[in-house]
TORDRENPA-472975 format. One record per atom (N, C-alpha, C): residue number from 1; residue in one letter; chain; atom name; x, y, z. Coordinates in steps of 0.1 Angstrom, whole numbers. Example, Ala and Ser with C-alpha at 12.3 -4.5 7.8 and 13.67 -1.06 7.14 Angstrom:
# TORDRENPA-472975
nr: 1	rest: A	kette: A	atom: N	east: 132	north: -57	up: 78
nr: 1	rest: A	kette: A	atom: CA	east: 123	north: -45	up: 78
nr: 1	rest: A	kette: A	atom: C	east: 132	north: -33	up: 78
nr: 2	rest: S	kette: A	atom: N	east: 128	north: -22	up: 71
nr: 2	rest: S	kette: A	atom: CA	east: 137	north: -11	up: 71
nr: 2	rest: S	kette: A	atom: C	east: 129	north: 0	up: 79
//
This chain:
# TORDRENPA-472975
nr: 1	rest: M	kette: A	atom: N	east: -81	north: -1	up: 383
nr: 1	rest: M	kette: A	atom: CA	east: -77	north: -12	up: 371
nr: 1	rest: M	kette: A	atom: C	east: -64	north: -5	up: 357
nr: 2	rest: T	kette: A	atom: N	east: -56	north: -11	up: 354
nr: 2	rest: T	kette: A	atom: CA	east: -49	north: -14	up: 341
nr: 2	rest: T	kette: A	atom: C	east: -61	north: -18	up: 326
nr: 3	rest: E	kette: A	atom: N	east: -56	north: -14	up: 321
nr: 3	rest: E	kette: A	atom: CA	east: -56	north: -16	up: 302
nr: 3	rest: E	kette: A	atom: C	east: -42	north: -21	up: 293
nr: 4	rest: S	kette: A	atom: N	east: -45	north: -30	up: 294
nr: 4	rest: S	kette: A	atom: CA	east: -32	north: -30	up: 284
nr: 4	rest: S	kette: A	atom: C	east: -34	north: -38	up: 271
nr: 5	rest: I	kette: A	atom: N	east: -32	north: -39	up: 261
nr: 5	rest: I	kette: A	atom: CA	east: -31	north: -43	up: 248
nr: 5	rest: I	kette: A	atom: C	east: -20	north: -64	up: 248
nr: 6	rest: R	kette: A	atom: N	east: -30	north: -67	up: 248
nr: 6	rest: R	kette: A	atom: CA	east: -21	north: -83	up: 250
nr: 6	rest: R	kette: A	atom: C	east: -20	north: -90	up: 237
nr: 7	rest: D	kette: A	atom: N	east: -15	north: -97	up: 235
nr: 7	rest: D	kette: A	atom: CA	east: -15	north: -106	up: 223
nr: 7	rest: D	kette: A	atom: C	east: -20	north: -118	up: 227
nr: 8	rest: L	kette: A	atom: N	east: -33	north: -127	up: 222
nr: 8	rest: L	kette: A	atom: CA	east: -37	north: -141	up: 229
nr: 8	rest: L	kette: A	atom: C	east: -34	north: -147	up: 216
nr: 9	rest: E	kette: A	atom: N	east: -35	north: -163	up: 218
nr: 9	rest: E	kette: A	atom: CA	east: -35	north: -172	up: 213
nr: 9	rest: E	kette: A	atom: C	east: -50	north: -174	up: 206
nr: 10	rest: L	kette: A	atom: N	east: -51	north: -175	up: 191
nr: 10	rest: L	kette: A	atom: CA	east: -67	north: -179	up: 184
nr: 10	rest: L	kette: A	atom: C	east: -73	north: -189	up: 192
nr: 11	rest: R	kette: A	atom: N	east: -61	north: -200	up: 194
nr: 11	rest: R	kette: A	atom: CA	east: -67	north: -212	up: 200
nr: 11	rest: R	kette: A	atom: C	east: -74	north: -216	up: 213
nr: 12	rest: F	kette: A	atom: N	east: -69	north: -195	up: 222
nr: 12	rest: F	kette: A	atom: CA	east: -80	north: -198	up: 229
nr: 12	rest: F	kette: A	atom: C	east: -89	north: -188	up: 231
nr: 13	rest: L	kette: A	atom: N	east: -94	north: -188	up: 214
nr: 13	rest: L	kette: A	atom: CA	east: -108	north: -176	up: 218
nr: 13	rest: L	kette: A	atom: C	east: -117	north: -188	up: 215
nr: 14	rest: D	kette: A	atom: N	east: -127	north: -189	up: 222
nr: 14	rest: D	kette: A	atom: CA	east: -146	north: -191	up: 222
nr: 14	rest: D	kette: A	atom: C	east: -148	north: -180	up: 209
nr: 15	rest: T	kette: A	atom: N	east: -160	north: -190	up: 202
nr: 15	rest: T	kette: A	atom: CA	east: -164	north: -175	up: 193
nr: 15	rest: T	kette: A	atom: C	east: -185	north: -184	up: 193
nr: 16	rest: P	kette: A	atom: N	east: -186	north: -183	up: 199
nr: 16	rest: P	kette: A	atom: CA	east: -204	north: -181	up: 205
nr: 16	rest: P	kette: A	atom: C	east: -213	north: -181	up: 195
nr: 17	rest: F	kette: A	atom: N	east: -208	north: -161	up: 199
nr: 17	rest: F	kette: A	atom: CA	east: -218	north: -159	up: 181
nr: 17	rest: F	kette: A	atom: C	east: -216	north: -157	up: 171
nr: 18	rest: E	kette: A	atom: N	east: -202	north: -166	up: 164
nr: 18	rest: E	kette: A	atom: CA	east: -198	north: -164	up: 150
nr: 18	rest: E	kette: A	atom: C	east: -209	north: -169	up: 142
nr: 19	rest: N	kette: A	atom: N	east: -217	north: -177	up: 148
nr: 19	rest: N	kette: A	atom: CA	east: -231	north: -182	up: 137
nr: 19	rest: N	kette: A	atom: C	east: -238	north: -173	up: 132
nr: 20	rest: L	kette: A	atom: N	east: -240	north: -158	up: 142
nr: 20	rest: L	kette: A	atom: CA	east: -243	north: -156	up: 140
nr: 20	rest: L	kette: A	atom: C	east: -239	north: -138	up: 132
nr: 21	rest: R	kette: A	atom: N	east: -234	north: -139	up: 128
nr: 21	rest: R	kette: A	atom: CA	east: -225	north: -126	up: 114
nr: 21	rest: R	kette: A	atom: C	east: -228	north: -133	up: 104
nr: 22	rest: V	kette: A	atom: N	east: -229	north: -126	up: 95
nr: 22	rest: V	kette: A	atom: CA	east: -230	north: -125	up: 78
nr: 22	rest: V	kette: A	atom: C	east: -211	north: -121	up: 75
nr: 23	rest: R	kette: A	atom: N	east: -211	north: -137	up: 69
nr: 23	rest: R	kette: A	atom: CA	east: -201	north: -138	up: 67
nr: 23	rest: R	kette: A	atom: C	east: -198	north: -129	up: 44
nr: 24	rest: D	kette: A	atom: N	east: -180	north: -130	up: 48
nr: 24	rest: D	kette: A	atom: CA	east: -185	north: -121	up: 29
nr: 24	rest: D	kette: A	atom: C	east: -166	north: -124	up: 24
nr: 25	rest: S	kette: A	atom: N	east: -174	north: -136	up: 17
nr: 25	rest: S	kette: A	atom: CA	east: -155	north: -145	up: 16
nr: 25	rest: S	kette: A	atom: C	east: -145	north: -136	up: 5
nr: 26	rest: K	kette: A	atom: N	east: -154	north: -122	up: -2
nr: 26	rest: K	kette: A	atom: CA	east: -137	north: -113	up: -6
nr: 26	rest: K	kette: A	atom: C	east: -132	north: -98	up: 2
nr: 27	rest: H	kette: A	atom: N	east: -147	north: -101	up: 18
nr: 27	rest: H	kette: A	atom: CA	east: -136	north: -92	up: 21
nr: 27	rest: H	kette: A	atom: C	east: -134	north: -98	up: 36
nr: 28	rest: E	kette: A	atom: N	east: -128	north: -104	up: 38
nr: 28	rest: E	kette: A	atom: CA	east: -127	north: -115	up: 44
nr: 28	rest: E	kette: A	atom: C	east: -113	north: -115	up: 35
nr: 29	rest: A	kette: A	atom: N	east: -109	north: -119	up: 28
nr: 29	rest: A	kette: A	atom: CA	east: -101	north: -126	up: 20
nr: 29	rest: A	kette: A	atom: C	east: -88	north: -110	up: 14
nr: 30	rest: D	kette: A	atom: N	east: -95	north: -95	up: 16
nr: 30	rest: D	kette: A	atom: CA	east: -92	north: -85	up: 14
nr: 30	rest: D	kette: A	atom: C	east: -85	north: -80	up: 29
nr: 31	rest: L	kette: A	atom: N	east: -92	north: -87	up: 42
nr: 31	rest: L	kette: A	atom: CA	east: -90	north: -79	up: 51
nr: 31	rest: L	kette: A	atom: C	east: -76	north: -92	up: 55
nr: 32	rest: S	kette: A	atom: N	east: -78	north: -104	up: 52
nr: 32	rest: S	kette: A	atom: CA	east: -67	north: -110	up: 53
nr: 32	rest: S	kette: A	atom: C	east: -50	north: -102	up: 48
nr: 33	rest: A	kette: A	atom: N	east: -52	north: -101	up: 38
nr: 33	rest: A	kette: A	atom: CA	east: -43	north: -90	up: 29
nr: 33	rest: A	kette: A	atom: C	east: -32	north: -82	up: 35
nr: 34	rest: S	kette: A	atom: N	east: -46	north: -71	up: 41
nr: 34	rest: S	kette: A	atom: CA	east: -42	north: -58	up: 50
nr: 34	rest: S	kette: A	atom: C	east: -36	north: -60	up: 61
nr: 35	rest: L	kette: A	atom: N	east: -40	north: -71	up: 71
nr: 35	rest: L	kette: A	atom: CA	east: -37	north: -71	up: 83
nr: 35	rest: L	kette: A	atom: C	east: -21	north: -82	up: 83
nr: 36	rest: E	kette: A	atom: N	east: -17	north: -90	up: 70
nr: 36	rest: E	kette: A	atom: CA	east: -7	north: -90	up: 59
nr: 36	rest: E	kette: A	atom: C	east: 0	north: -85	up: 59
nr: 37	rest: R	kette: A	atom: N	east: 0	north: -72	up: 55
nr: 37	rest: R	kette: A	atom: CA	east: 10	north: -64	up: 47
nr: 37	rest: R	kette: A	atom: C	east: 10	north: -53	up: 61
nr: 38	rest: A	kette: A	atom: N	east: -3	north: -48	up: 69
nr: 38	rest: A	kette: A	atom: CA	east: 0	north: -37	up: 80
nr: 38	rest: A	kette: A	atom: C	east: 0	north: -41	up: 96
nr: 39	rest: G	kette: A	atom: N	east: -2	north: -56	up: 96
nr: 39	rest: G	kette: A	atom: CA	east: -4	north: -60	up: 108
nr: 39	rest: G	kette: A	atom: C	east: -19	north: -59	up: 115
nr: 40	rest: Q	kette: A	atom: N	east: -23	north: -60	up: 121
nr: 40	rest: Q	kette: A	atom: CA	east: -37	north: -63	up: 128
nr: 40	rest: Q	kette: A	atom: C	east: -38	north: -46	up: 139
nr: 41	rest: Q	kette: A	atom: N	east: -47	north: -37	up: 134
nr: 41	rest: Q	kette: A	atom: CA	east: -48	north: -15	up: 138
nr: 41	rest: Q	kette: A	atom: C	east: -56	north: -25	up: 145
nr: 42	rest: V	kette: A	atom: N	east: -66	north: -30	up: 143
nr: 42	rest: V	kette: A	atom: CA	east: -77	north: -28	up: 157
nr: 42	rest: V	kette: A	atom: C	east: -81	north: -36	up: 165
nr: 43	rest: P	kette: A	atom: N	east: -80	north: -41	up: 182
nr: 43	rest: P	kette: A	atom: CA	east: -80	north: -51	up: 182
nr: 43	rest: P	kette: A	atom: C	east: -97	north: -52	up: 185
nr: 44	rest: V	kette: A	atom: N	east: -98	north: -65	up: 191
nr: 44	rest: V	kette: A	atom: CA	east: -108	north: -73	up: 191
nr: 44	rest: V	kette: A	atom: C	east: -111	north: -74	up: 204
nr: 45	rest: T	kette: A	atom: N	east: -128	north: -77	up: 211
nr: 45	rest: T	kette: A	atom: CA	east: -130	north: -75	up: 223
nr: 45	rest: T	kette: A	atom: C	east: -128	north: -87	up: 226
nr: 46	rest: V	kette: A	atom: N	east: -128	north: -89	up: 237
nr: 46	rest: V	kette: A	atom: CA	east: -134	north: -110	up: 242
nr: 46	rest: V	kette: A	atom: C	east: -135	north: -103	up: 255
nr: 47	rest: L	kette: A	atom: N	east: -139	north: -115	up: 262
nr: 47	rest: L	kette: A	atom: CA	east: -149	north: -109	up: 273
nr: 47	rest: L	kette: A	atom: C	east: -136	north: -125	up: 283
nr: 48	rest: V	kette: A	atom: N	east: -134	north: -121	up: 297
nr: 48	rest: V	kette: A	atom: CA	east: -126	north: -134	up: 297
nr: 48	rest: V	kette: A	atom: C	east: -138	north: -145	up: 303
nr: 49	rest: G	kette: A	atom: N	east: -132	north: -156	up: 299
nr: 49	rest: G	kette: A	atom: CA	east: -141	north: -175	up: 292
nr: 49	rest: G	kette: A	atom: C	east: -134	north: -187	up: 306
nr: 50	rest: S	kette: A	atom: N	east: -136	north: -194	up: 301
nr: 50	rest: S	kette: A	atom: CA	east: -137	north: -201	up: 313
nr: 50	rest: S	kette: A	atom: C	east: -128	north: -207	up: 321
nr: 51	rest: G	kette: A	atom: N	east: -111	north: -201	up: 318
nr: 51	rest: G	kette: A	atom: CA	east: -100	north: -208	up: 326
nr: 51	rest: G	kette: A	atom: C	east: -95	north: -189	up: 324
nr: 52	rest: P	kette: A	atom: N	east: -78	north: -190	up: 326
nr: 52	rest: P	kette: A	atom: CA	east: -74	north: -184	up: 327
nr: 52	rest: P	kette: A	atom: C	east: -64	north: -179	up: 320
nr: 53	rest: E	kette: A	atom: N	east: -61	north: -185	up: 301
nr: 53	rest: E	kette: A	atom: CA	east: -57	north: -182	up: 287
nr: 53	rest: E	kette: A	atom: C	east: -70	north: -184	up: 275
nr: 54	rest: N	kette: A	atom: N	east: -84	north: -191	up: 285
nr: 54	rest: N	kette: A	atom: CA	east: -92	north: -187	up: 274
nr: 54	rest: N	kette: A	atom: C	east: -104	north: -173	up: 271
nr: 55	rest: W	kette: A	atom: N	east: -104	north: -177	up: 264
nr: 55	rest: W	kette: A	atom: CA	east: -114	north: -161	up: 265
nr: 55	rest: W	kette: A	atom: C	east: -128	north: -161	up: 249
nr: 56	rest: I	kette: A	atom: N	east: -136	north: -149	up: 255
nr: 56	rest: I	kette: A	atom: CA	east: -150	north: -159	up: 244
nr: 56	rest: I	kette: A	atom: C	east: -148	north: -142	up: 234
nr: 57	rest: L	kette: A	atom: N	east: -154	north: -144	up: 225
nr: 57	rest: L	kette: A	atom: CA	east: -150	north: -132	up: 209
nr: 57	rest: L	kette: A	atom: C	east: -163	north: -127	up: 217
nr: 58	rest: V	kette: A	atom: N	east: -163	north: -114	up: 212
nr: 58	rest: V	kette: A	atom: CA	east: -176	north: -107	up: 216
nr: 58	rest: V	kette: A	atom: C	east: -175	north: -99	up: 200
nr: 59	rest: D	kette: A	atom: N	east: -167	north: -95	up: 197
nr: 59	rest: D	kette: A	atom: CA	east: -168	north: -86	up: 188
nr: 59	rest: D	kette: A	atom: C	east: -149	north: -88	up: 178
nr: 60	rest: G	kette: A	atom: N	east: -154	north: -83	up: 163
nr: 60	rest: G	kette: A	atom: CA	east: -146	north: -88	up: 156
nr: 60	rest: G	kette: A	atom: C	east: -140	north: -99	up: 152
nr: 61	rest: H	kette: A	atom: N	east: -150	north: -107	up: 152
nr: 61	rest: H	kette: A	atom: CA	east: -152	north: -118	up: 141
nr: 61	rest: H	kette: A	atom: C	east: -147	north: -121	up: 128
nr: 62	rest: R	kette: A	atom: N	east: -147	north: -111	up: 120
nr: 62	rest: R	kette: A	atom: CA	east: -143	north: -112	up: 105
nr: 62	rest: R	kette: A	atom: C	east: -125	north: -111	up: 106
nr: 63	rest: R	kette: A	atom: N	east: -120	north: -99	up: 120
nr: 63	rest: R	kette: A	atom: CA	east: -106	north: -100	up: 117
nr: 63	rest: R	kette: A	atom: C	east: -100	north: -115	up: 124
nr: 64	rest: V	kette: A	atom: N	east: -106	north: -118	up: 134
nr: 64	rest: V	kette: A	atom: CA	east: -102	north: -133	up: 138
nr: 64	rest: V	kette: A	atom: C	east: -101	north: -144	up: 129
nr: 65	rest: R	kette: A	atom: N	east: -107	north: -144	up: 117
nr: 65	rest: R	kette: A	atom: CA	east: -111	north: -151	up: 109
nr: 65	rest: R	kette: A	atom: C	east: -105	north: -150	up: 100
nr: 66	rest: A	kette: A	atom: N	east: -101	north: -132	up: 94
nr: 66	rest: A	kette: A	atom: CA	east: -85	north: -134	up: 81
nr: 66	rest: A	kette: A	atom: C	east: -78	north: -140	up: 92
nr: 67	rest: L	kette: A	atom: N	east: -74	north: -134	up: 104
nr: 67	rest: L	kette: A	atom: CA	east: -60	north: -141	up: 111
nr: 67	rest: L	kette: A	atom: C	east: -56	north: -156	up: 101
nr: 68	rest: K	kette: A	atom: N	east: -73	north: -163	up: 111
nr: 68	rest: K	kette: A	atom: CA	east: -69	north: -177	up: 114
nr: 68	rest: K	kette: A	atom: C	east: -64	north: -183	up: 96
nr: 69	rest: R	kette: A	atom: N	east: -72	north: -172	up: 88
nr: 69	rest: R	kette: A	atom: CA	east: -66	north: -179	up: 74
nr: 69	rest: R	kette: A	atom: C	east: -47	north: -177	up: 71
nr: 70	rest: L	kette: A	atom: N	east: -38	north: -166	up: 77
nr: 70	rest: L	kette: A	atom: CA	east: -30	north: -165	up: 80
nr: 70	rest: L	kette: A	atom: C	east: -17	north: -173	up: 86
nr: 71	rest: G	kette: A	atom: N	east: -28	north: -185	up: 93
nr: 71	rest: G	kette: A	atom: CA	east: -19	north: -189	up: 98
nr: 71	rest: G	kette: A	atom: C	east: -23	north: -187	up: 113
nr: 72	rest: N	kette: A	atom: N	east: -14	north: -193	up: 121
nr: 72	rest: N	kette: A	atom: CA	east: -16	north: -196	up: 139
nr: 72	rest: N	kette: A	atom: C	east: -10	north: -179	up: 140
nr: 73	rest: C	kette: A	atom: N	east: -7	north: -169	up: 139
nr: 73	rest: C	kette: A	atom: CA	east: -10	north: -154	up: 141
nr: 73	rest: C	kette: A	atom: C	east: -17	north: -151	up: 154
nr: 74	rest: P	kette: A	atom: N	east: -10	north: -143	up: 165
nr: 74	rest: P	kette: A	atom: CA	east: -19	north: -141	up: 179
nr: 74	rest: P	kette: A	atom: C	east: -28	north: -131	up: 177
nr: 75	rest: C	kette: A	atom: N	east: -37	north: -127	up: 178
nr: 75	rest: C	kette: A	atom: CA	east: -49	north: -116	up: 176
nr: 75	rest: C	kette: A	atom: C	east: -49	north: -108	up: 193
nr: 76	rest: Q	kette: A	atom: N	east: -47	north: -95	up: 185
nr: 76	rest: Q	kette: A	atom: CA	east: -42	north: -85	up: 191
nr: 76	rest: Q	kette: A	atom: C	east: -58	north: -77	up: 206
nr: 77	rest: S	kette: A	atom: N	east: -64	north: -85	up: 215
nr: 77	rest: S	kette: A	atom: CA	east: -69	north: -76	up: 224
nr: 77	rest: S	kette: A	atom: C	east: -67	north: -69	up: 235
nr: 78	rest: P	kette: A	atom: N	east: -76	north: -51	up: 244
nr: 78	rest: P	kette: A	atom: CA	east: -71	north: -46	up: 253
nr: 78	rest: P	kette: A	atom: C	east: -75	north: -59	up: 266
nr: 79	rest: I	kette: A	atom: N	east: -72	north: -58	up: 272
nr: 79	rest: I	kette: A	atom: CA	east: -75	north: -65	up: 288
nr: 79	rest: I	kette: A	atom: C	east: -69	north: -55	up: 300
nr: 80	rest: R	kette: A	atom: N	east: -85	north: -57	up: 306
nr: 80	rest: R	kette: A	atom: CA	east: -85	north: -47	up: 324
nr: 80	rest: R	kette: A	atom: C	east: -75	north: -55	up: 333
nr: 81	rest: L	kette: A	atom: N	east: -64	north: -49	up: 339
nr: 81	rest: L	kette: A	atom: CA	east: -61	north: -63	up: 350
nr: 81	rest: L	kette: A	atom: C	east: -68	north: -56	up: 362
//
């Protein structure tokens, strides 16, 4: 089994655990600025979802919300093949 970092489209990420997360709009604004300036440095963690391109977000909810603030940016995640 090999692992590679892939760009995932945000529209294919399911976030069933998002309501369990604490939100901090100042932190997310700072994170958006950092992502815009330096790009995504830490990949998010996903599980396989209901279809071939569907993913369940497990870790990285703030990063995904910050990426959504920037527009339709892809999200990086390691995928095991």
